[in-house]
C-alpha positions as CSV (number, residue, x, y, z in Angstrom):
1,M,-12.5,3.9,-38.3
2,S,-9.2,1.6,-39.0
3,I,-8.3,4.0,-41.8
4,L,-8.2,6.9,-39.8
5,R,-6.1,5.5,-36.6
6,E,-3.9,4.8,-39.4
7,E,-3.7,8.4,-40.8
8,L,-2.7,9.4,-37.0
9,E,-0.1,7.1,-36.6
10,E,1.2,7.7,-40.0
11,A,1.6,11.6,-39.1
12,D,2.4,10.8,-35.7
13,A,5.9,8.6,-37.4
14,L,5.8,11.5,-39.9
15,I,6.7,14.0,-37.0
16,E,8.3,12.3,-35.6
17,E,11.0,11.9,-38.0
18,A,11.1,15.6,-38.7
19,E,11.8,16.0,-35.3
20,G,14.5,13.9,-35.6
21,K,16.0,15.6,-38.4
22,L,15.5,18.9,-36.7
23,A,17.8,17.8,-33.6
24,A,20.4,16.3,-36.4
25,A,20.5,19.9,-38.0
26,A,20.8,21.4,-34.3
27,R,23.4,19.4,-33.4
28,E,25.1,19.9,-36.7
29,I,24.9,23.8,-36.1
30,E,26.3,23.5,-33.0
31,L,29.5,21.5,-33.7
32,V,30.0,24.4,-36.8
33,A,29.5,26.9,-34.0
34,E,32.0,25.1,-31.4
35,E,34.8,24.5,-34.4
36,H,34.3,28.4,-35.5
37,S,33.4,30.7,-32.8
38,T,35.8,32.8,-30.5
39,M,35.5,33.3,-27.6
40,N,37.8,36.0,-25.7
41,A,37.7,37.0,-22.5
42,H,39.3,40.6,-20.9
43,H,39.2,41.3,-16.7
44,D,40.4,44.4,-15.5
45,I,41.9,43.7,-11.9
46,E,40.8,47.8,-10.8
47,D,37.7,46.8,-11.4
48,G,37.3,44.2,-10.6
49,T,35.4,43.3,-13.6
50,I,35.5,40.2,-16.2
51,T,34.0,40.5,-20.0
52,V,33.7,37.4,-22.1
53,T,33.0,38.4,-25.5
54,V,32.1,35.6,-28.3
55,D,32.9,36.4,-32.4
56,H,30.8,34.3,-34.7
57,Q,31.7,35.6,-37.7
58,A,33.4,32.9,-39.2
59,T,30.7,30.3,-38.2
60,V,27.7,32.3,-39.6
61,K,30.1,32.6,-42.6
62,K,30.2,28.8,-42.8
63,L,26.5,28.2,-41.8
64,N,25.8,30.5,-44.2
65,E,28.3,28.3,-46.9
66,Q,26.3,25.1,-46.1
67,L,22.6,26.5,-45.7
68,P,20.5,25.9,-48.7
69,Y,18.6,28.8,-50.3
70,P,16.2,30.8,-48.8
71,L,17.8,29.9,-45.3
72,R,20.6,32.4,-43.6
73,A,22.6,32.3,-40.8
74,K,23.0,35.6,-38.4
75,E,24.4,37.4,-35.8
76,K,21.7,39.5,-33.8
77,R,22.2,40.5,-30.4
78,G,25.3,37.7,-29.5
79,D,23.1,34.9,-30.7
80,I,22.8,32.8,-34.0
81,E,19.6,32.7,-35.4
82,I,18.8,30.8,-39.2
83,V,16.5,32.6,-41.0
84,D,14.0,32.2,-43.7
85,V,14.7,35.4,-46.4
86,K,12.2,34.5,-48.5
87,A,9.9,34.8,-45.4
88,E,11.7,38.2,-44.6
89,I,11.6,39.5,-48.0
90,E,7.9,38.6,-48.4
91,S,7.0,40.6,-45.3
92,E,8.4,43.6,-45.7
93,E,6.6,46.3,-47.4
94,L,8.3,47.3,-50.1
95,Y,7.7,50.3,-52.0
96,N,10.1,50.5,-54.8
97,L,13.4,48.1,-55.7
98,K,15.8,50.4,-54.1
99,Q,14.1,49.0,-50.5
100,L,13.9,45.2,-51.9
101,I,17.7,45.2,-52.6
102,R,18.4,47.0,-49.4
103,A,16.2,44.5,-47.7
104,I,17.6,41.1,-49.6
105,E,21.5,42.8,-49.2
106,E,20.8,42.6,-45.4
107,Q,20.6,38.6,-45.4
108,F,24.2,38.0,-47.4
109,E,27.7,39.5,-46.1
110,S,28.5,39.6,-49.8
111,G,25.8,41.6,-51.2
112,A,22.1,40.8,-53.1
113,P,22.3,38.9,-55.6
114,I,21.2,39.7,-58.3
115,K,19.3,36.9,-59.2
116,A,17.5,37.3,-56.1
117,V,16.7,40.5,-56.7
118,L,14.9,39.9,-60.1
119,Q,13.2,36.8,-58.5
120,Y,11.6,39.2,-55.8
121,A,10.9,42.1,-58.3
122,P,7.0,41.7,-58.2
123,E,7.1,42.4,-54.2
124,A,8.0,45.7,-55.3
125,S,5.6,45.7,-59.0
126,Y,8.4,45.1,-61.2
127,T,8.3,42.8,-64.2
128,K,11.8,41.1,-64.2
129,A,12.6,43.1,-67.9
130,E,11.6,46.6,-65.1
131,A,13.9,45.5,-62.4
132,E,17.0,45.3,-65.2
133,R,16.6,48.7,-65.9
134,E,15.6,50.1,-62.7
135,I,18.6,48.2,-61.6
136,E,20.8,50.0,-64.4
137,K,19.3,53.4,-63.8
138,L,19.9,53.1,-60.1
139,K,23.4,52.2,-61.1
140,Q,23.9,55.5,-63.0
141,K,22.8,57.5,-60.4
142,G,24.9,56.1,-57.8
143,E,22.1,54.4,-55.5
144,V,23.3,50.6,-55.9
145,Y,27.0,49.7,-57.4
146,E,28.1,46.2,-58.0
147,P,31.2,45.2,-55.6
148,S,31.3,42.1,-57.3
149,R,29.9,39.8,-60.0
150,D,25.9,39.6,-59.7
151,R,26.1,41.3,-55.9
152,L,24.4,44.8,-55.8
153,R,24.8,46.9,-52.1
154,T,22.6,49.9,-52.1
155,T,24.4,53.6,-50.9
């Protein structure tokens, strides 16, 4: 029974440590948001309305520079979410390589990294070599282009 108790105490300690790390990471994200988000207020005296908007673009960009892959920050309905790109891509039903490129592209401001497309090509039933050939075909058809080196965008 003492072995079980020791294992439970060890598990509790690990959970406590993980919670502490999560809290520290959340605070770091808050600091980045405070430093890089821009708030704009507009009031209309005639209508008696006040509109406040928060621009998170700089925060999202800064977080994405700091977050390790596969984690990405994105703005959704005025909030910043940290998402696991790999989990999102794996949960989608992908029928062709163009859909895969589009799914990955949505997670990256500068386009889908070719490396990531090739990594997830099996999700769309392509080998790496087949995916490389298909990317070239899609480029020739004008359905995909390279906005910058090693990045892809769909049209």
